[in-house]
VOGU-3710 file (C-alpha; in Angstrom, 3 decimals, decimal comma):
1> maslgdigvs> -87,530/-26,803/107,523  -87,402/-26,735/103,763  -88,015/-29,972/101,903  -86,542/-31,054/98,583  -89,730/-29,780/96,963  -89,207/-26,357/98,527  -85,608/-26,319/97,267  -86,872/-27,257/93,819  -89,371/-24,386/93,822  -86,670/-21,964/94,953
11> aliniisafa> -84,341/-23,249/92,245  -87,053/-22,795/89,623  -87,732/-19,218/90,739  -84,044/-18,302/90,632  -83,512/-20,013/87,282  -86,448/-18,065/85,844  -85,033/-14,849/87,347  -81,611/-15,548/85,846  -83,206/-16,356/82,491  -85,187/-13,093/82,621
21> fllafailri> -81,982/-11,128/83,289  -80,240/-12,883/80,386  -83,184/-12,193/78,098  -83,179/-8,521/79,061  -79,417/-8,426/78,461  -79,888/-10,055/75,048  -82,348/-7,343/74,022  -80,499/-4,379/75,502  -77,006/-5,300/74,286  -77,948/-5,244/70,593
31> qpvndrvyfp> -79,500/-1,786/70,725  -77,128/0,845/69,278  -78,004/3,310/72,011  -76,613/0,911/74,658  -73,433/-0,034/72,823  -71,177/2,070/75,048  -72,657/0,457/78,176  -72,187/-3,186/77,214  -68,967/-2,857/75,175  -67,102/0,129/76,639
41> kwylngarss> -63,691/-1,538/76,693  -63,528/-1,582/72,903  -64,239/2,149/72,848  -61,646/2,931/75,495  -58,856/0,988/73,795  -59,656/2,585/70,428  -60,910/-0,548/68,675  -64,203/1,125/67,800  -65,763/4,556/67,814  -69,391/3,766/66,968
51> prhtrnfvvg> -71,767/0,766/66,829  -70,921/-1,758/64,142  -72,239/-1,324/60,615  -73,890/-4,360/58,993  -77,215/-5,054/57,349  -79,216/-4,742/60,563  -82,193/-2,411/60,286  -81,919/0,439/62,780  -84,466/3,119/63,627  -82,997/6,455/64,601
61> nivnlnffty> -79,684/4,866/65,670  -81,511/3,632/68,760  -83,538/0,458/68,085  -82,336/-2,640/66,262  -85,162/-4,221/64,216  -83,263/-7,249/62,933  -85,345/-9,880/64,700  -82,913/-12,691/63,938  -80,428/-11,185/66,381  -83,024/-11,473/69,156
71> ltflnwmpqa> -83,185/-15,263/68,752  -79,496/-15,787/69,536  -79,564/-14,295/73,012  -77,076/-16,850/74,412  -74,465/-16,439/71,683  -72,376/-14,297/74,022  -71,298/-17,488/75,839  -69,498/-19,176/72,909  -68,184/-15,765/71,852  -66,694/-15,235/75,296
81> mkmkepeiie> -64,895/-18,586/75,049  -63,208/-17,819/71,715  -60,531/-15,572/73,165  -57,705/-17,717/74,538  -55,905/-16,995/77,783  -52,764/-15,472/76,159  -55,033/-13,125/74,206  -56,901/-12,190/77,394  -53,567/-11,361/79,039  -52,679/-9,174/76,072
91> hagldsavfl> -56,153/-7,633/75,950  -56,945/-7,124/79,650  -53,761/-7,884/81,612  -52,531/-10,693/83,828  -54,676/-9,609/86,793  -57,849/-10,204/84,802  -56,666/-13,558/83,449  -55,702/-14,844/86,896  -58,978/-13,569/88,344  -60,783/-15,833/85,864
101> riyvlglkif> -58,575/-18,724/86,921  -60,136/-18,564/90,400  -63,430/-19,686/88,864  -61,647/-22,394/86,880  -59,972/-23,550/90,097  -63,399/-23,821/91,723  -64,572/-26,034/88,859  -61,440/-28,188/89,054  -61,775/-28,641/92,818  -65,505/-29,175/93,168
111> gpitlvallf> -66,126/-31,137/89,958  -64,496/-34,413/91,107  -65,484/-33,794/94,755  -69,155/-33,441/93,769  -69,078/-36,664/91,768  -67,370/-38,686/94,525  -69,499/-37,244/97,335  -72,786/-37,921/95,544  -71,769/-41,468/94,595  -70,305/-42,553/97,940
121> lvpvnvsggt> -71,298/-40,258/100,814  -74,973/-39,693/99,989  -75,758/-43,467/99,968  -73,896/-43,835/103,260  -75,899/-40,982/104,800  -79,226/-42,283/103,497  -78,520/-45,763/104,829  -78,114/-44,422/108,373  -81,865/-44,135/108,910  -81,649/-42,297/112,230
131> lfflskelvv> -83,861/-39,381/111,202  -86,427/-41,714/109,622  -87,288/-43,103/113,045  -87,177/-39,666/114,697  -89,276/-37,886/112,042  -92,463/-38,359/114,103  -90,889/-36,675/117,139  -88,728/-34,007/115,498  -89,126/-31,642/112,542  -86,744/-33,162/110,003
141> sdidklsisn> -86,239/-32,007/106,419  -85,440/-34,154/103,412  -82,051/-32,422/103,155  -81,139/-33,630/106,662  -81,765/-37,241/105,597  -79,022/-36,811/102,980  -76,543/-35,371/105,478  -74,269/-36,728/108,166  -77,051/-36,050/110,689  -78,734/-39,247/109,508
151> iqpkslkffa> -75,870/-41,435/110,821  -76,416/-43,080/114,194  -74,047/-42,142/117,052  -70,985/-44,392/117,521  -71,468/-45,784/114,008  -68,512/-47,168/112,082  -69,868/-45,364/109,015  -68,121/-42,228/110,228  -64,889/-43,764/108,935  -66,275/-43,130/105,432
161> hismmyaftc> -66,632/-39,405/106,160  -63,154/-39,206/107,664  -61,700/-41,036/104,663  -63,489/-38,639/102,316  -62,178/-35,656/104,278  -58,625/-36,953/103,836  -59,259/-37,602/100,135  -60,838/-34,182/99,566  -58,019/-32,446/101,457  -55,383/-34,215/99,360
171> wicymlykey> -57,200/-33,304/96,147  -57,653/-29,645/97,147  -53,997/-29,337/98,201  -52,875/-30,936/94,950  -54,949/-28,499/92,884  -53,785/-25,542/94,983  -50,160/-26,563/94,503  -50,548/-26,897/90,738  -52,411/-23,596/90,477  -49,887/-21,746/92,663
181> dtvssmrmsf> -47,090/-23,139/90,503  -48,905/-22,128/87,306  -49,777/-18,606/88,476  -46,263/-17,931/89,790  -44,815/-19,115/86,452  -47,300/-16,900/84,596  -46,248/-13,969/86,743  -42,538/-14,478/86,093  -43,123/-14,987/82,369  -45,350/-11,908/82,241
191> iaskhrraeq> -42,720/-9,744/83,912  -39,936/-11,183/81,750  -41,836/-10,866/78,473  -42,853/-7,252/78,868  -40,915/-4,352/77,446  -38,907/-2,152/79,727  -41,079/-0,638/82,464  -40,315/2,130/84,915  -41,173/0,155/88,064  -38,493/-2,432/87,218
201> ftvlvrnmph> -35,825/0,242/87,781  -37,439/2,252/90,578  -37,632/1,925/94,361  -39,848/3,857/96,757  -37,763/5,171/99,677  -39,510/6,370/102,833  -38,683/7,684/106,298  -35,499/9,450/105,313  -33,693/11,338/108,098  -34,122/15,089/107,888
211> gsnhsvsesv> -30,957/17,139/108,077  -31,051/20,821/108,919  -28,246/21,657/106,497  -29,498/19,645/103,523  -32,751/19,393/101,675  -34,515/16,072/101,192  -33,380/15,939/97,572  -29,738/16,555/98,524  -29,906/13,908/101,258  -31,260/11,311/98,841
221> dtffkknhpn> -28,660/12,129/96,221  -25,787/11,969/98,717  -26,953/8,728/100,353  -27,413/6,739/97,160  -24,283/8,066/95,459  -22,368/6,863/98,493  -24,056/3,465/98,993  -24,982/2,596/95,381  -22,286/4,415/93,399  -22,337/2,111/90,370
231> hylchqvvyn> -26,088/1,778/89,916  -27,810/4,911/91,261  -29,205/7,004/88,402  -31,668/9,682/89,556  -34,517/10,385/91,963  -37,755/12,318/92,283  -38,877/13,640/95,649  -42,521/13,476/96,707  -44,509/16,660/97,245  -47,699/17,095/99,214
241> anrfgrlvnr> -49,765/18,423/96,325  -53,214/17,313/97,445  -54,587/20,865/97,562  -52,977/21,626/94,221  -54,725/18,591/92,757  -58,116/19,947/93,772  -57,302/23,198/91,987  -56,380/21,289/88,843  -59,728/19,542/89,094  -61,502/22,902/89,123
251> rhrlqnwldy> -59,460/24,035/86,107  -60,602/20,983/84,159  -64,228/21,866/84,811  -63,680/25,384/83,466  -62,044/23,963/80,353  -64,981/21,635/79,862  -67,454/24,539/79,953  -65,304/26,443/77,443  -65,290/23,461/75,047  -69,043/23,054/75,429
261> nqlkferhpe> -69,822/26,686/74,617  -67,470/26,796/71,630  -69,015/23,677/70,196  -72,481/25,024/70,881  -71,608/28,167/68,937  -70,269/26,141/65,999  -73,529/24,204/65,819  -75,572/27,434/65,917  -73,297/30,208/64,552  -76,171/32,647/64,233
271> krptlrtgfl> -76,180/33,205/67,997  -73,280/33,316/70,430  -73,919/31,627/73,785  -74,303/33,860/76,840  -74,577/33,470/80,600  -75,182/35,504/83,719  -72,320/35,838/86,170  -74,478/35,758/89,305  -75,386/32,819/91,559  -76,072/29,670/89,489
281> glwgkkvdsi> -76,435/31,883/86,428  -79,828/33,134/87,622  -78,924/36,809/87,771  -76,016/39,144/87,291  -74,348/40,710/84,280  -74,996/38,968/80,963  -71,730/38,139/79,186  -70,468/36,151/76,219  -69,908/32,582/77,480  -66,912/31,823/75,272
291> eyykqqvkef> -65,007/34,966/76,162  -65,972/34,581/79,805  -64,609/31,041/80,125  -61,502/31,881/78,096  -60,752/34,630/80,582  -61,536/32,345/83,506  -59,185/29,651/82,195  -56,443/32,207/81,543  -56,714/33,700/85,043  -56,876/30,271/86,635
301> dqylsmerqk> -53,761/29,163/84,755  -51,897/32,143/86,222  -53,182/31,263/89,671  -52,100/27,654/89,232  -48,610/28,799/88,226  -48,274/30,748/91,465  -49,600/27,864/93,540  -47,195/25,509/91,799  -44,264/27,702/92,728  -45,466/27,856/96,331
311> vlkdpkcimp> -45,493/24,075/96,556  -42,051/23,816/94,976  -40,497/26,381/97,304  -42,237/25,436/100,554  -40,050/22,958/102,515  -43,150/21,786/104,393  -44,571/20,432/101,134  -41,596/18,136/100,564  -42,248/14,744/102,144  -39,541/12,389/103,462
321> aafvsfnsrw> -40,090/10,031/100,547  -38,697/9,688/97,052  -38,792/7,507/93,957  -35,191/6,443/93,333  -34,246/5,014/89,925  -31,252/2,840/89,027  -29,429/2,112/85,788  -30,256/-1,597/85,934  -32,913/-3,955/87,217  -30,239/-5,703/89,219
331> gaavcaqtqq> -29,317/-2,510/91,070  -32,973/-1,743/91,836  -33,559/-5,307/93,069  -30,591/-5,141/95,431  -31,800/-1,835/96,864  -35,446/-2,842/97,201  -34,687/-6,162/98,902  -31,945/-5,181/101,374  -31,605/-3,057/104,527  -30,081/0,322/103,713
341> sknptlwltn> -29,122/1,690/107,121  -27,779/0,570/110,469  -31,011/1,904/111,894  -33,671/-0,458/110,471  -36,353/2,231/110,748  -34,598/4,661/108,372  -34,184/4,607/104,593  -36,881/1,994/104,141  -37,097/0,693/100,581  -39,800/-1,158/98,672
351> wapeprdvyw> -40,499/-1,763/95,022  -42,295/1,227/93,539  -45,809/0,545/92,224  -46,310/1,034/88,517  -47,184/4,672/87,727  -50,899/3,924/87,213  -51,024/2,133/90,551  -49,675/4,964/92,711  -52,146/6,457/95,179  -50,470/9,851/95,425
361> knlaipffsl> -52,592/11,168/98,246  -51,144/8,741/100,811  -47,556/9,567/99,941  -48,101/12,750/101,940  -48,743/10,777/105,170  -45,781/10,921/107,589  -44,259/7,479/107,932  -44,155/7,491/111,741  -47,947/7,724/111,880  -48,551/4,586/109,789
371> sirkliislt> -48,231/2,153/112,706  -50,684/4,176/114,784  -53,112/4,352/111,874  -52,962/0,590/111,315  -53,595/-0,105/114,997  -56,611/2,222/115,094  -58,053/0,736/111,896  -57,527/-2,823/113,180  -59,530/-2,045/116,311  -62,174/-0,303/114,196
381> vfalvffymi> -62,514/-3,309/111,885  -62,828/-5,637/114,883  -65,597/-3,464/116,295  -67,290/-3,243/112,908  -67,273/-7,026/112,474  -68,628/-7,864/115,923  -70,801/-4,841/116,699  -72,169/-3,918/113,301  -75,706/-4,761/114,423  -75,810/-1,939/116,961
391> piafvqslan> -76,645/0,897/114,493  -78,900/-1,479/112,559  -80,690/-2,530/115,732  -81,193/1,127/116,635  -82,906/1,852/113,346  -84,915/-1,358/113,523  -86,053/-0,456/117,029  -87,962/2,399/115,443  -90,377/-0,251/114,205  -91,460/-0,697/117,832
401> leglervapf> -93,949/2,148/117,785  -94,912/1,825/121,457  -91,328/2,295/122,570  -90,845/5,195/120,200  -93,969/6,933/121,507  -92,747/6,543/125,075  -89,379/8,077/124,221  -90,840/10,857/122,054  -94,541/11,341/122,957  -94,711/14,541/120,887
411> lrpvielkfi> -94,333/12,359/117,747  -97,476/10,358/118,496  -99,748/12,306/116,054  -97,242/11,751/113,265  -96,584/8,093/114,082  -100,280/7,252/114,090  -100,609/8,309/110,470  -101,194/5,182/108,404  -98,462/5,924/105,851  -95,822/6,740/108,491
421> ksflqgflpg> -96,759/3,692/110,534  -96,443/1,399/107,504  -93,131/3,006/106,563  -91,612/2,554/110,041  -92,777/-1,008/110,498  -92,557/-2,457/107,021  -89,855/-0,609/105,109  -87,334/1,133/107,342  -85,781/-1,916/109,131  -85,058/-3,842/105,951
431> falkfflyil> -83,872/-0,726/104,162  -81,435/0,066/106,988  -79,849/-3,382/106,742  -79,613/-3,280/102,935  -78,184/0,241/102,993  -75,498/-0,715/105,496  -74,440/-3,761/103,477  -74,422/-1,625/100,324  -72,045/0,995/101,734  -69,906/-1,508/103,656
441> psvlmvmskv> -67,276/-2,047/100,889  -66,883/1,722/100,493  -66,481/2,132/104,249  -63,819/-0,580/104,302  -61,997/1,075/101,390  -61,911/4,361/103,305  -60,412/2,494/106,270  -57,722/1,008/104,046  -56,874/4,468/102,724  -56,593/5,785/106,260
451> eghvafsvle> -54,061/3,011/106,937  -51,753/4,789/104,485  -51,139/2,310/101,660  -49,610/3,975/98,600  -50,848/1,681/95,809  -54,364/1,042/94,559  -53,619/-2,678/94,297  -52,630/-2,835/97,971  -55,698/-0,805/98,947  -57,957/-3,270/97,180
461> rrtaakyyyf> -56,242/-6,308/98,723  -56,509/-4,865/102,232  -60,169/-3,976/101,664  -60,834/-7,495/100,397  -59,278/-8,948/103,568  -61,503/-6,825/105,808  -64,602/-7,728/103,810  -63,718/-11,423/103,980  -63,478/-11,321/107,784  -66,840/-9,603/107,938
471> mlvnvflgsi> -68,501/-12,210/105,723  -66,834/-15,095/107,569  -68,151/-13,947/110,941  -71,501/-12,435/110,028  -72,609/-14,409/106,962  -71,122/-17,872/107,507  -70,635/-18,318/111,257  -73,477/-15,910/112,061  -75,922/-17,852/109,912  -74,858/-21,159/111,435
481> itgtafeqld> -75,205/-20,106/115,049  -78,231/-17,859/114,375  -77,420/-14,694/116,232  -75,520/-11,467/115,882  -71,752/-11,472/115,900  -71,809/-9,803/119,326  -73,879/-12,647/120,752  -71,484/-15,149/119,171  -68,529/-13,352/120,702  -70,205/-13,345/124,101
491> sflhqsptei> -70,934/-17,070/123,933  -67,400/-17,875/122,769  -65,838/-15,881/125,610  -67,823/-17,846/128,212  -66,909/-21,316/127,014  -63,763/-23,370/126,653  -61,917/-22,935/123,339  -62,278/-26,679/122,746  -66,066/-26,301/122,859  -66,256/-23,734/120,035
501> prtigvsipm> -65,894/-26,267/117,158  -68,438/-28,476/118,914  -70,941/-25,597/119,261  -70,642/-24,637/115,600  -70,397/-28,221/114,349  -73,768/-29,163/115,814  -75,483/-26,394/113,826  -73,790/-26,980/110,454  -76,073/-29,696/109,011  -79,214/-27,788/110,020
511> katffityim> -78,152/-24,714/108,002  -77,535/-26,460/104,686  -80,952/-25,372/103,368  -80,188/-21,712/104,099  -76,872/-21,823/102,230  -78,456/-23,603/99,256  -80,997/-20,796/98,903  -78,217/-18,220/99,439  -76,205/-19,741/96,573  -79,203/-19,693/94,267
521> vdgwagiaae> -80,141/-16,086/95,045  -76,671/-14,561/95,198  -74,793/-16,939/92,919  -77,331/-17,570/90,173  -79,692/-14,613/89,936  -77,036/-12,248/91,313  -74,482/-13,194/88,653  -77,110/-12,838/85,932  -77,802/-9,323/87,256  -74,069/-8,588/86,928
531> ilrlkplviy> -74,127/-9,076/83,174  -77,323/-7,020/82,813  -75,558/-3,939/84,278  -78,863/-2,246/85,002  -77,408/0,382/87,323  -74,591/1,480/84,937  -77,127/1,488/82,090  -79,463/3,895/83,879  -76,630/6,112/85,133  -75,049/6,361/81,675
541> hlknmfivkt> -78,257/7,464/79,990  -79,062/9,938/82,758  -75,591/11,456/82,447  -75,897/11,489/78,673  -79,167/13,402/78,951  -78,278/15,947/81,629  -74,506/16,117/82,175  -72,656/15,211/78,977  -71,579/18,347/77,114  -68,442/17,224/75,272
551> erdrekamdp> -66,941/13,980/74,058  -64,707/13,990/77,130  -67,828/13,957/79,298  -69,192/11,002/77,358  -65,962/9,049/77,822  -66,153/9,660/81,568  -69,826/8,654/81,686  -69,016/5,476/79,769  -65,997/4,450/81,859  -66,966/1,111/83,468
561> gsvdlpetip> -64,107/0,975/85,944  -62,402/-2,303/86,769  -63,572/-5,555/88,305  -64,658/-4,890/91,884  -61,973/-7,104/93,445  -62,514/-5,924/97,059  -66,068/-7,270/96,944  -65,880/-10,050/94,371  -62,883/-11,996/95,713  -64,221/-12,258/99,324
571> slqlyflmgi> -67,535/-13,498/97,918  -65,657/-16,112/95,909  -63,770/-17,209/98,993  -67,063/-17,572/100,847  -68,253/-19,996/98,156  -65,047/-21,997/98,524  -65,642/-22,108/102,277  -69,243/-23,291/101,939  -68,294/-25,967/99,410  -65,375/-27,343/101,415
581> vyavvtpill> -67,265/-27,371/104,741  -70,380/-29,052/103,339  -68,577/-31,485/101,011  -68,531/-34,117/103,766  -71,425/-32,902/105,922  -74,184/-32,290/103,315  -72,919/-33,204/99,819  -76,215/-32,251/98,149  -75,065/-28,606/98,368  -72,124/-29,218/95,997
591> pfilgffafa> -74,040/-29,190/92,663  -75,303/-25,697/93,485  -71,726/-24,548/94,166  -70,582/-26,107/90,898  -73,353/-24,331/88,986  -72,283/-21,008/90,468  -68,632/-21,355/89,426  -69,551/-22,414/85,878  -72,090/-19,625/85,310  -69,921/-16,943/86,953
601> yfvyrhqiin> -66,945/-17,970/84,819  -68,889/-17,348/81,602  -70,253/-14,025/82,852  -66,976/-12,565/84,087  -65,124/-13,768/81,016  -67,581/-11,756/78,918  -67,305/-8,744/81,224  -63,507/-8,712/81,229  -63,331/-8,959/77,440  -66,005/-6,356/76,683
611> vynqryesaa> -66,664/-4,196/79,740  -64,143/-3,788/82,523  -61,021/-1,695/82,049  -58,429/-2,515/84,706  -56,807/0,693/85,909  -53,587/-0,940/87,118  -51,575/-4,122/86,681  -50,158/-5,897/89,747  -49,109/-9,089/87,894  -51,465/-11,271/89,991
621> afwphvhsri> -50,104/-10,033/93,327  -53,412/-11,016/94,981  -52,963/-14,762/94,400  -51,146/-15,561/97,708  -54,181/-14,164/99,562  -56,558/-16,324/97,530  -54,445/-19,407/98,250  -54,174/-18,662/101,980  -57,928/-18,233/102,434  -58,722/-21,492/100,660
631> iasllisqll> -56,274/-23,161/103,055  -58,100/-21,402/105,907  -61,375/-22,847/104,577  -59,818/-26,314/104,701  -58,739/-25,821/108,314  -62,181/-24,519/109,303  -63,896/-27,506/107,683  -61,589/-29,959/109,451  -62,092/-28,371/112,870  -65,865/-28,171/112,414
641> llgllstkka> -66,056/-31,814/111,332  -63,987/-32,698/114,398  -66,492/-30,848/116,595  -69,454/-32,442/114,819  -68,119/-35,987/115,223  -67,483/-35,364/118,899  -71,235/-34,824/119,328  -71,841/-38,166/117,598  -69,746/-39,977/120,228  -67,433/-41,295/117,539
651> anstpllval> -64,564/-41,773/119,975  -62,880/-44,432/117,850  -62,811/-42,463/114,609  -62,545/-38,816/115,708  -58,834/-38,930/116,753  -57,932/-39,792/113,162  -58,846/-36,222/112,172  -56,354/-34,611/114,545  -53,449/-35,102/112,158  -55,251/-33,480/109,223
661> piltltfhky> -54,982/-29,803/110,308  -51,306/-30,332/111,099  -50,658/-31,773/107,637  -52,613/-28,929/106,037  -50,590/-26,288/107,868  -47,373/-28,043/106,864  -48,486/-27,956/103,226  -49,349/-24,263/103,513  -45,945/-23,459/104,977  -44,227/-25,338/102,166
671> cknrfepafr> -46,207/-23,467/99,496  -45,507/-20,173/101,220  -41,752/-20,808/101,178  -41,807/-22,292/97,678  -43,944/-19,793/95,747  -44,596/-16,612/97,712  -41,121/-15,082/97,189  -42,000/-14,787/93,488  -44,787/-12,381/94,520  -42,674/-10,302/96,884
681> eypleeamek> -39,169/-10,248/95,411  -37,498/-10,083/92,035  -34,783/-12,735/91,487  -31,357/-11,226/90,883  -30,686/-13,910/88,285  -33,733/-12,821/86,288  -32,829/-9,137/86,705  -29,290/-9,676/85,430  -30,556/-11,694/82,465  -32,970/-8,936/81,427
691> dtqdktsepe> -30,282/-6,263/81,842  -27,921/-8,258/79,625  -30,605/-8,586/76,946  -31,193/-4,828/77,017  -27,498/-4,040/76,644  -27,290/-6,384/73,682  -30,404/-5,135/71,895  -30,105/-1,404/72,750  -26,515/-0,582/73,653  -27,014/3,168/73,090
701> lnlksylada> -30,150/3,497/75,222  -30,290/6,634/77,374  -31,959/5,121/80,437  -31,919/8,381/82,367  -34,131/10,112/79,827  -36,333/7,009/79,794  -36,910/7,268/83,561  -36,876/11,048/83,882  -40,668/11,483/83,774  -41,690/8,056/85,013
711> ylhpifhsfe> -42,800/9,120/88,502  -42,895/12,834/87,911  -45,369/14,480/90,238  -48,105/16,505/88,492  -46,763/19,810/89,781  -43,726/19,470/87,541  -45,801/19,503/84,387  -46,084/22,840/82,672  -49,098/24,272/80,878  -49,337/23,124/77,338
721> evdlvevkvd> -51,476/24,647/74,654  -52,635/21,868/72,388  -53,089/22,644/68,708  -56,476/22,992/67,126  -58,303/19,700/67,237  -61,528/18,363/65,858  -63,809/17,522/68,764  -67,114/15,790/68,225  -70,119/16,717/70,284  -73,464/15,038/69,784
731> knpdtipsqp> -76,080/13,817/72,190  -76,481/10,744/70,000  -73,663/8,415/71,099  -73,764/6,306/67,995  -72,752/8,733/65,295  -69,399/8,630/63,621  -66,843/11,343/64,339  -65,802/13,445/61,427  -62,320/12,837/60,125  -59,768/15,568/59,574
741> ttpdhipsqp> -58,546/16,168/56,105  -54,870/16,348/57,042  -52,648/14,744/59,656  -52,038/18,172/61,126  -55,212/17,844/63,099  -53,778/15,117/65,289  -52,982/16,722/68,642  -49,622/16,371/70,240  -49,493/14,360/73,426  -47,393/15,263/76,426
751> ttpdripsqp> -44,961/12,770/77,758  -46,488/10,599/80,450  -45,100/7,812/82,619  -46,699/5,123/80,500  -45,748/6,668/77,167  -42,033/7,320/77,571  -40,266/8,299/74,360  -37,649/5,598/74,609  -40,198/2,865/75,037  -41,205/0,913/71,935
761> etkpasrshs> -44,619/1,993/70,765  -47,279/-0,607/70,166  -49,828/-0,319/67,415  -53,182/1,192/68,184  -55,934/-1,235/68,896  -58,043/-0,063/66,030  -57,694/-3,355/64,194  -58,797/-5,478/67,111  -62,076/-7,175/66,411  -64,657/-6,711/69,096
771> pspshdlhqq> -67,333/-9,372/69,620  -70,224/-6,990/70,031  -73,429/-7,160/67,968  -73,676/-5,182/64,766  -75,983/-2,386/63,647  -76,656/-0,732/60,333  -77,279/2,847/59,294  -79,083/3,116/55,961  -78,143/6,666/55,322  -74,885/8,510/55,586
781> eheesatvqh> -74,685/10,146/58,971  -73,945/13,813/59,012  -71,724/14,845/61,882  -71,211/18,423/62,905  -67,792/19,233/64,258  -66,187/22,252/65,716  -62,747/23,743/65,913  -61,888/24,294/69,524  -58,967/26,113/71,049  -58,174/23,519/73,702
791> yefgppanvy> -55,926/24,163/76,676  -54,679/21,426/78,957  -52,685/21,265/82,101  -50,327/18,348/82,211  -50,847/14,734/81,197  -53,954/12,616/81,684  -54,866/12,646/85,331  -55,850/8,998/85,303  -52,134/8,250/85,301  -51,189/10,544/88,171
801> hygyehheni> -54,492/11,060/89,976  -53,077/14,457/91,014  -53,006/13,266/94,575  -56,737/13,128/94,307  -59,019/10,144/94,666  -61,177/10,521/91,582  -60,115/10,392/87,949  -60,106/13,520/85,877  -59,601/12,163/82,371  -58,236/14,382/79,625
811> fhynmdlyga> -58,615/12,702/76,268  -56,596/13,456/73,154  -58,617/12,620/70,114  -56,550/10,681/67,626  -58,600/10,932/64,464  -56,771/8,008/62,880  -58,634/5,732/65,245  -61,973/6,997/64,007  -61,196/5,876/60,517  -60,546/2,305/61,584
821> tqhdaqdyvv> -62,212/-0,355/59,531  -65,000/-2,126/61,365  -65,182/-5,896/61,134  -67,710/-8,623/61,694  -68,812/-9,210/65,251  -67,994/-12,928/65,259  -64,251/-12,474/64,669  -62,211/-12,460/67,861  -58,741/-12,101/66,356  -56,739/-9,505/68,234
831> esphgyyhy> -54,116/-8,446/65,759  -52,467/-5,602/67,608  -50,973/-5,802/71,079  -52,410/-3,495/73,690  -51,041/-4,597/77,005  -51,557/-2,938/80,299  -48,653/-0,529/79,873  -49,854/0,977/76,604  -52,962/3,134/76,338
//
């Protein structure tokens, strides 16, 4: 077993690793060539269009030679703390702000618990002395002497541990209650403070009865005019346009090649670009590239028009679902939160997700199949959790060369080769395990999509739940019992349920060393690797070298995505579980937990401000799940301590713990009834108040025109030819785009769900001050630009997703943003609002 010295060596190694990652980050982040990797959010919201200009000496727009900036490699920490929580909500949304509060909650919970446990429980454990006398007979580590294992059986000192468990439970419940109250208030204030939004007036209706004499649209119109005559406004039926979305994706690629060739010609006007029409351009007739792609786009537009009409006219493409809008929030709330039909399985209503949050592809799934899908996925997840080692064991069995030669003797000459033998025995088993764990979140996301959820936020929450169950069984319980989940399941099935806490409880103190090293590797060095962003850095530069042809390509290559909630939140909940379970058993683990929450808070605060770009806003809808799993961690810790004390023959003190799980469940039920309705329903009182304010401030508002395009399916959007625009193309990502000489160059933008004409426009974010490092260009940069005839189909696909999983971004270049004044890197003032509903 590991001693305190071994833990110290491991801590030193991980601290050095984390420091090395931070040092590499400090060097890479101040290089102009990496600016779009480490500060992409400021590019995406329009606050900047090139690396900052100061007196730094720069070579070739790539290397920063101001050596003073290399000495302040930790200045990103105080910079990250300058932006206050209201500004973070305005800058990144409520989801991001509440995500950061999970780390703050960890600090609030484990800070006092660590202090109390180290001052009171560690001396009690050390004074037990049991392991000191047994150290000659058993292998005992120094960590065990600081744990509850050092207390003699039947000792009255166990009352101290039980008292601490009650105290810790009360403190955790108190902090959970305050945080739940705060987050629910933030959610209500966030919803109330925002401008009018489409989802406040819209309900998603599913499983509508199909009449032979009426279309789906006519049925919806008739039903809601009859049952909601005073509040029903309009509706939009849902089409199965998944195939059409793939065609639109192909059309975008053709447009991208046309832009690239036109810009290439403008840069070298002495020679028009050409291509061969054969396979991969290797042979075939040689044609003018610009004319070829213009013709291809024109023909494809005609083809898309025909396909669009087919979808519109084919009754099979119309799904029994619709987005129904009302003339007031009150009317929408009544519809969304009540039963619409005598038959409870028909006319099912739920609040519509915000337009960015809709996963259009799953709207095409028939409603009757959802229950079957959920059952199949539940069984699949159960099998994945408990039998995941079967495919891994199969691959690892290949390392047994004798067995492999018996099964496949014809492979013996190959296996005996030294390189192949080393590969099978030394590399393949570990690689198989790492590969499986790497793809696991993606596999779980696919399962959630198969279940049929229609919002990205719900998909991520369901994926997070599956991943949490996997980590609970295979990382926490699996590490404690030392065996695969299948072996655990087998042992649990062959013993009394009352023996399960006892079986696990005996092993808990012995595994403290493993979890300490896990925290240091995953929680210290792993978090430092998060801020380094080595993988996105390499991918961006590879794409910039080989794939990027236009500015639109560069924006796509730079897009950092959002915080990986399906993987990050379950990992956080695992740390809560480890801290709560070991707070009484082995308190020496708590400082490592505390260090993780503090370091991770700084890192993710920086990432949310500068990197991640949340693609939807759920107004902290994930918080009830976070709360419930911390409560589950409390219950697990109480049951495991009960099982552990039963092995210590503490018959006098153990019964005192029986009441604790009951009190915890009672507290959870109270919180669920007190706060959870704010995350599922919209109070009619609040809805009426907001409607009254709207009527007072905008009595002449045409709400129908406001909602007309809110949830418009992509097939309803016509082809639009955008005026001539200035489009920058340069392999160097740090040059400044050329500005147009007149406002006429600003392209018109089609109406989209998040930019509805009636909605008040917010200022562009060009005056927001980003905290990124500065660079200097000594000479005026010359930027070549080109005039491009640019065709687009519909609005940006990152709003609608075209029923298709991946984003196909279409960017309109507003040249006013390029002329924005750049400011000093230290100023964090965000002068212009840019909330989640405004792009």
